Short mmCIF file of the C-alpha atoms (twelve columns), coordinates in Angstrom:
data_MODEL
# 
_entry.id   MODEL 
# 
loop_
_atom_site.group_PDB 
_atom_site.id 
_atom_site.type_symbol 
_atom_site.label_atom_id 
_atom_site.label_alt_id 
_atom_site.label_comp_id 
_atom_site.label_asym_id 
_atom_site.label_seq_id 
_atom_site.Cartn_x 
_atom_site.Cartn_y 
_atom_site.Cartn_z 
_atom_site.pdbx_PDB_model_num 
ATOM 1   C CA . MET A 1   -21.622 -0.634  -5.386 1 
ATOM 2   C CA . SER A 2   -21.694 0.007   -1.625 1 
ATOM 3   C CA . ARG A 3   -19.041 1.686   0.336  1 
ATOM 4   C CA . ILE A 4   -17.978 -0.238  3.471  1 
ATOM 5   C CA . LEU A 5   -15.882 0.864   6.345  1 
ATOM 6   C CA . ILE A 6   -13.775 -1.801  8.020  1 
ATOM 7   C CA . ALA A 7   -12.568 -0.829  11.479 1 
ATOM 8   C CA . ASP A 8   -10.037 -3.184  12.977 1 
ATOM 9   C CA . ASP A 9   -6.596  -2.666  14.470 1 
ATOM 10  C CA . GLU A 10  -5.270  -6.072  13.092 1 
ATOM 11  C CA . PRO A 11  -3.909  -5.380  9.545  1 
ATOM 12  C CA . HIS A 12  -4.490  -9.082  8.449  1 
ATOM 13  C CA . ILE A 13  -8.120  -8.882  9.341  1 
ATOM 14  C CA . ARG A 14  -8.444  -5.678  7.395  1 
ATOM 15  C CA . LYS A 15  -6.695  -7.125  4.351  1 
ATOM 16  C CA . LEU A 16  -8.836  -10.356 4.514  1 
ATOM 17  C CA . VAL A 17  -12.135 -8.513  4.784  1 
ATOM 18  C CA . SER A 18  -11.188 -5.880  2.233  1 
ATOM 19  C CA . PHE A 19  -10.128 -8.452  -0.386 1 
ATOM 20  C CA . THR A 20  -13.186 -10.521 0.303  1 
ATOM 21  C CA . LEU A 21  -15.579 -7.620  -0.203 1 
ATOM 22  C CA . SER A 22  -13.887 -5.776  -2.786 1 
ATOM 23  C CA . ASN A 23  -13.907 -8.932  -4.994 1 
ATOM 24  C CA . ARG A 24  -17.659 -8.621  -4.785 1 
ATOM 25  C CA . GLY A 25  -17.811 -5.166  -6.148 1 
ATOM 26  C CA . HIS A 26  -17.738 -3.250  -2.887 1 
ATOM 27  C CA . GLU A 27  -15.677 0.047   -2.260 1 
ATOM 28  C CA . ILE A 28  -13.564 -0.320  0.907  1 
ATOM 29  C CA . ILE A 29  -12.342 2.196   3.349  1 
ATOM 30  C CA . GLN A 30  -10.398 1.246   6.396  1 
ATOM 31  C CA . ALA A 31  -9.706  2.559   9.860  1 
ATOM 32  C CA . GLU A 32  -7.034  1.150   12.340 1 
ATOM 33  C CA . ASP A 33  -8.568  2.387   15.613 1 
ATOM 34  C CA . GLY A 34  -11.798 3.561   17.027 1 
ATOM 35  C CA . GLY A 35  -11.133 7.138   16.967 1 
ATOM 36  C CA . GLN A 36  -10.243 6.940   13.272 1 
ATOM 37  C CA . ALA A 37  -13.363 4.767   12.650 1 
ATOM 38  C CA . LEU A 38  -15.642 7.405   14.160 1 
ATOM 39  C CA . GLU A 39  -14.010 10.303  12.050 1 
ATOM 40  C CA . MET A 40  -14.324 8.162   9.013  1 
ATOM 41  C CA . ALA A 41  -17.761 7.244   9.464  1 
ATOM 42  C CA . ARG A 42  -18.799 10.709  10.021 1 
ATOM 43  C CA . ALA A 43  -16.763 12.076  6.878  1 
ATOM 44  C CA . GLU A 44  -17.406 9.275   4.430  1 
ATOM 45  C CA . GLN A 45  -20.911 8.133   5.361  1 
ATOM 46  C CA . PRO A 46  -20.505 4.461   4.270  1 
ATOM 47  C CA . ASP A 47  -23.319 2.146   3.461  1 
ATOM 48  C CA . LEU A 48  -22.082 -0.191  6.085  1 
ATOM 49  C CA . ILE A 49  -19.461 -0.475  8.935  1 
ATOM 50  C CA . LEU A 50  -17.777 -3.488  10.122 1 
ATOM 51  C CA . LEU A 51  -16.437 -2.698  13.526 1 
ATOM 52  C CA . ASP A 52  -14.059 -4.702  15.660 1 
ATOM 53  C CA . VAL A 53  -14.693 -4.485  19.561 1 
ATOM 54  C CA . MET A 54  -11.149 -4.415  20.917 1 
ATOM 55  C CA . MET A 55  -9.273  -1.481  19.239 1 
ATOM 56  C CA . PRO A 56  -6.915  1.329   20.600 1 
ATOM 57  C CA . VAL A 57  -8.097  4.815   21.214 1 
ATOM 58  C CA . MET A 58  -11.744 3.938   21.488 1 
ATOM 59  C CA . THR A 59  -13.350 0.409   21.836 1 
ATOM 60  C CA . GLY A 60  -15.851 -0.745  19.030 1 
ATOM 61  C CA . TYR A 61  -18.653 -0.407  21.697 1 
ATOM 62  C CA . ASP A 62  -17.746 3.170   22.214 1 
ATOM 63  C CA . VAL A 63  -17.727 3.922   18.555 1 
ATOM 64  C CA . LEU A 64  -21.028 2.263   18.191 1 
ATOM 65  C CA . ASP A 65  -22.505 4.318   20.993 1 
ATOM 66  C CA . ARG A 66  -21.567 7.455   19.222 1 
ATOM 67  C CA . LEU A 67  -22.465 6.548   15.881 1 
ATOM 68  C CA . LYS A 68  -26.047 5.635   17.095 1 
ATOM 69  C CA . ALA A 69  -26.367 8.777   19.150 1 
ATOM 70  C CA . ASP A 70  -25.355 10.983  16.243 1 
ATOM 71  C CA . GLU A 71  -28.233 11.902  13.870 1 
ATOM 72  C CA . GLY A 72  -25.764 11.996  10.972 1 
ATOM 73  C CA . THR A 73  -24.578 8.258   11.397 1 
ATOM 74  C CA . ALA A 74  -27.340 6.640   13.398 1 
ATOM 75  C CA . ALA A 75  -28.877 4.999   10.382 1 
ATOM 76  C CA . ILE A 76  -25.662 3.456   9.169  1 
ATOM 77  C CA . PRO A 77  -25.764 -0.319  9.661  1 
ATOM 78  C CA . VAL A 78  -23.037 -1.890  11.742 1 
ATOM 79  C CA . ILE A 79  -21.874 -5.374  12.007 1 
ATOM 80  C CA . MET A 80  -19.783 -6.054  14.954 1 
ATOM 81  C CA . LEU A 81  -16.754 -8.247  14.082 1 
ATOM 82  C CA . SER A 82  -14.983 -9.628  17.209 1 
ATOM 83  C CA . ALA A 83  -13.063 -12.304 18.790 1 
ATOM 84  C CA . LYS A 84  -15.120 -11.670 21.770 1 
ATOM 85  C CA . SER A 85  -17.624 -14.578 21.245 1 
ATOM 86  C CA . GLN A 86  -19.263 -14.801 24.700 1 
ATOM 87  C CA . ARG A 87  -22.908 -14.700 24.635 1 
ATOM 88  C CA . THR A 88  -22.888 -11.632 26.775 1 
ATOM 89  C CA . GLU A 89  -20.543 -9.927  24.474 1 
ATOM 90  C CA . VAL A 90  -22.780 -10.652 21.535 1 
ATOM 91  C CA . GLU A 91  -25.815 -9.355  23.358 1 
ATOM 92  C CA . GLU A 92  -24.004 -6.216  24.382 1 
ATOM 93  C CA . GLY A 93  -23.208 -5.474  20.782 1 
ATOM 94  C CA . LEU A 94  -26.580 -5.939  19.572 1 
ATOM 95  C CA . THR A 95  -28.173 -4.082  22.446 1 
ATOM 96  C CA . ARG A 96  -26.078 -1.136  21.817 1 
ATOM 97  C CA . GLY A 97  -27.370 -0.956  18.289 1 
ATOM 98  C CA . ALA A 98  -25.389 -3.341  15.994 1 
ATOM 99  C CA . GLU A 99  -27.380 -4.952  13.373 1 
ATOM 100 C CA . GLN A 100 -25.203 -8.187  13.320 1 
ATOM 101 C CA . TYR A 101 -22.443 -9.770  15.427 1 
ATOM 102 C CA . ILE A 102 -19.926 -11.974 13.636 1 
ATOM 103 C CA . CYS A 103 -17.489 -13.925 15.844 1 
ATOM 104 C CA . LYS A 104 -13.818 -14.376 14.630 1 
ATOM 105 C CA . PRO A 105 -12.778 -16.577 13.140 1 
ATOM 106 C CA . PHE A 106 -15.285 -16.393 10.430 1 
ATOM 107 C CA . THR A 107 -15.439 -17.658 6.828  1 
ATOM 108 C CA . PRO A 108 -15.502 -15.310 3.981  1 
ATOM 109 C CA . LYS A 109 -18.725 -16.974 2.844  1 
ATOM 110 C CA . ASP A 110 -20.506 -16.091 6.282  1 
ATOM 111 C CA . LEU A 111 -19.217 -12.432 5.898  1 
ATOM 112 C CA . VAL A 112 -20.479 -12.080 2.472  1 
ATOM 113 C CA . GLN A 113 -23.791 -13.507 3.436  1 
ATOM 114 C CA . GLN A 114 -24.165 -11.139 6.308  1 
ATOM 115 C CA . VAL A 115 -23.036 -8.198  4.502  1 
ATOM 116 C CA . ASN A 116 -25.365 -8.970  1.569  1 
ATOM 117 C CA . GLU A 117 -28.303 -9.322  3.926  1 
ATOM 118 C CA . LEU A 118 -27.847 -5.875  5.365  1 
ATOM 119 C CA . LEU A 119 -27.249 -4.220  2.081  1 
ATOM 120 C CA . ASP A 120 -30.068 -6.173  0.318  1 
ATOM 121 C CA . THR A 121 -27.776 -7.299  -2.638 1 
# 
């Protein structure tokens, strides 16, 4: 079982992603904003982080920058999960170190496929 951190300020997105992934045997932890996401990533050391771009306190990009700059969290794979679907936004996330970028809206099937690819399950 993998531990996955879901960081999104929209409760319905956290609920959908949590439901989808917990039904496939993953342990889910959740953060409501960027600051909380960074704290939880450092404390919980999840196997994967799903990170929204537009969040209060700190953007997903800022969280990603700090995660990748920190020796303790740099190796944790990150999937950006965002409504920002412009090509430049996707490239920005990948350039900053995200392994994948999933645009909202997404299907549960696509989400599971991307998560499984990164976790090699």
